[in-house]
C-alpha positions in Angstrom: 40.1 68.5 197.7 37.7 71.1 199.3 35.8 68.2 201.0 39.0 66.9 202.4 39.9 70.3 203.8 36.5 70.8 205.3 36.6 67.3 206.9 40.1 68.0 208.3 38.9 71.3 209.7 35.9 69.7 211.4 38.2 67.1 213.0 40.5 69.8 214.2 37.7 71.7 215.8 36.3 68.6 217.5 39.7 67.6 218.9 40.1 71.2 220.2 36.7 71.2 221.9 36.7 67.7 223.5 38.8 68.7 226.6 36.4 71.5 227.3 33.4 69.3 226.9 34.8 66.7 229.2 35.7 69.3 231.9 32.1 70.2 232.5 29.4 67.6 232.8 25.7 68.5 233.5 22.9 66.2 234.4 19.2 67.1 234.6 16.6 65.1 236.6 12.9 65.3 236.9 11.5 65.0 240.4 8.3 63.0 240.8 5.9 62.2 243.6 3.8 59.3 242.3 3.0 60.1 238.7 3.2 63.8 239.2 6.3 65.8 238.3 6.9 68.2 241.1 10.3 69.7 240.3 13.8 69.6 238.8 17.3 68.7 240.0 20.4 70.0 238.2 23.8 68.6 238.9 26.9 70.2 237.3 30.4 68.7 237.7 33.3 70.9 236.7 37.0 70.0 236.7 39.5 72.7 237.4 43.2 71.6 237.6 43.3 69.0 240.3 39.9 69.9 241.8 36.4 68.8 241.0 33.5 71.1 241.8 30.0 69.6 242.0 27.0 71.9 242.2 23.5 70.5 242.8 20.3 72.7 242.8 16.8 71.3 243.3 13.4 73.0 243.2 10.2 71.3 243.9 6.6 72.2 244.8 4.3 69.8 246.6 1.2 69.5 248.9 1.3 67.9 252.3 -1.8 67.8 254.5 -3.6 70.3 252.3 -0.7 72.8 252.5 1.3 73.9 249.5 5.1 73.8 249.9 8.1 74.9 247.9 11.5 73.2 248.6 14.8 74.7 247.4 18.1 72.9 248.0 21.6 73.8 246.9 24.9 72.1 247.5 28.4 72.9 246.4 31.1 70.3 247.1 34.8 70.6 246.2 37.1 67.7 245.9 40.9 67.9 245.7 43.0 64.9 244.7 40.1 62.5 245.4 39.1 63.8 248.8 36.4 66.2 249.9 37.9 69.6 250.6 34.8 71.6 251.4 31.0 71.6 251.1 28.1 74.0 251.6 24.6 72.6 251.8 21.6 74.9 252.1 17.9 74.0 252.1 14.9 76.3 252.3 11.2 75.4 252.8 8.7 78.0 251.8 11.4 80.7 251.9 12.6 79.8 255.4 16.0 78.2 256.1 15.4 74.6 256.9 19.1 73.6 257.2 22.5 75.0 256.5 25.7 73.0 256.9 29.3 73.9 256.0 32.1 71.4 255.9 35.8 72.3 255.6 39.2 70.6 255.8 41.4 72.7 258.1 44.7 71.7 259.9 44.4 68.0 259.0 40.8 67.8 260.3 37.3 68.2 259.0 35.2 70.9 260.7 31.5 71.3 260.5 29.3 74.3 260.9 25.9 72.6 261.6 22.9 74.7 262.4 25.1 77.5 263.6 27.3 75.3 265.8 30.9 74.3 265.1 32.3 70.9 265.7 35.2 68.7 264.7 34.6 65.5 262.8 36.5 62.3 263.3 36.7 61.4 259.6 40.2 61.5 258.3 39.7 61.4 254.5 36.2 61.6 252.9 36.3 60.2 249.4 32.5 59.8 248.8 29.7 62.2 249.7 26.1 62.3 248.5 26.8 64.9 245.8 29.2 62.6 244.1 26.6 59.8 243.6 25.1 61.4 240.5 28.1 61.3 238.2 29.9 58.2 239.6 28.7 54.7 240.5 29.9 53.8 244.0 31.4 50.5 243.3 32.9 48.8 246.3 31.9 51.8 248.5 30.6 50.8 252.0 29.6 54.3 253.3 28.9 57.8 252.0 29.2 61.1 253.8 26.1 63.3 254.2 27.0 66.9 253.5 23.8 68.0 255.2 23.9 65.8 258.4 27.7 65.6 258.6 27.6 61.9 259.2 28.6 58.7 257.4 25.7 56.6 256.1 26.0 52.9 255.2 25.7 51.9 251.5 24.6 48.5 250.4 25.2 47.0 246.9 22.0 45.4 245.8 23.4 44.1 242.5 22.5 45.1 238.9 24.1 48.5 239.5 21.7 49.4 242.2 22.5 50.6 245.8 20.6 51.3 249.0 21.8 54.1 251.3 20.4 54.3 254.9 20.2 57.6 256.8 20.6 57.8 260.6 16.8 58.0 261.2 16.2 54.9 259.2 15.0 56.6 255.9 16.4 55.0 252.8 17.7 56.4 249.4 17.8 54.1 246.4 20.2 54.7 243.4 20.3 52.9 240.0 23.1 53.4 237.4 23.7 52.9 233.8 27.2 53.4 232.3 28.4 54.8 235.6 25.7 57.6 235.7 22.8 57.7 238.2 19.6 57.4 236.1 17.1 57.0 238.9 17.0 57.7 242.6 14.3 57.1 245.2 14.1 59.1 248.4 11.9 57.2 250.8 10.4 59.5 253.4 7.8 58.9 256.1 5.2 60.7 254.1 6.0 59.7 250.5 8.5 58.3 248.1 10.1 60.8 245.8 11.6 59.6 242.6 14.4 61.4 240.6 14.7 60.4 237.0 17.5 61.4 234.5 16.1 63.3 231.5 
C-alpha cells in the first residue's frame, strides 16, 4: 500500500512539473576551430503566454595572425504568435563593440537600428530568424532573417535534415538536425571554418 502511495505521489509530482520543464528549453554547444575547442554557445528558449523568448550567448577565444582574440555575442529575440516582435543583437571583439543591431515591430512595420542608424525594413511578417534555428528544424523554409545584418538570407534544403544558409557576402552557414534540434552547425568564414556541436 505504501509503495502504491509513493508511486502515485511521484506521478503527481512529475505531471505537475512537466509544463514548467517544457516552457524552458536550454541547449549547450561547444565551439570548435579545427580540433580545438575555443568556446561555448548557450541557447535558452522560454515560453511566456503567447510569446517565445530566445536568448543566445556565445564566448570564444582564438588566435588570428598571431593575435589573441576574445569574441562575445549575445542575442535576445522575442516572437509573438509566430512572428518576430523584437530582437537585440550585440557583438564585442576584445572588449570593443563590433556590431549592435536592434529590430522592433512598430506601427505595422519593422524598424532597425543598425550601427546607430535607423531605417525601415520592407519585411511584413518575419517568421524565421537565425536565433530560431537551434530549437527548430526549418522544414520548407526558403529564407531566414539575420538579426545582426537586418536582411533575409536564402536557405537551401540539402536533404537528410541538413541546410545551407548563404549570407550577403557569400559566406555560408551549415546546419544539421536530429529530432528537430540543431546538433551541429558550421560557420564558414574567409579565415577558418568554425563548428558548433551540441553537448
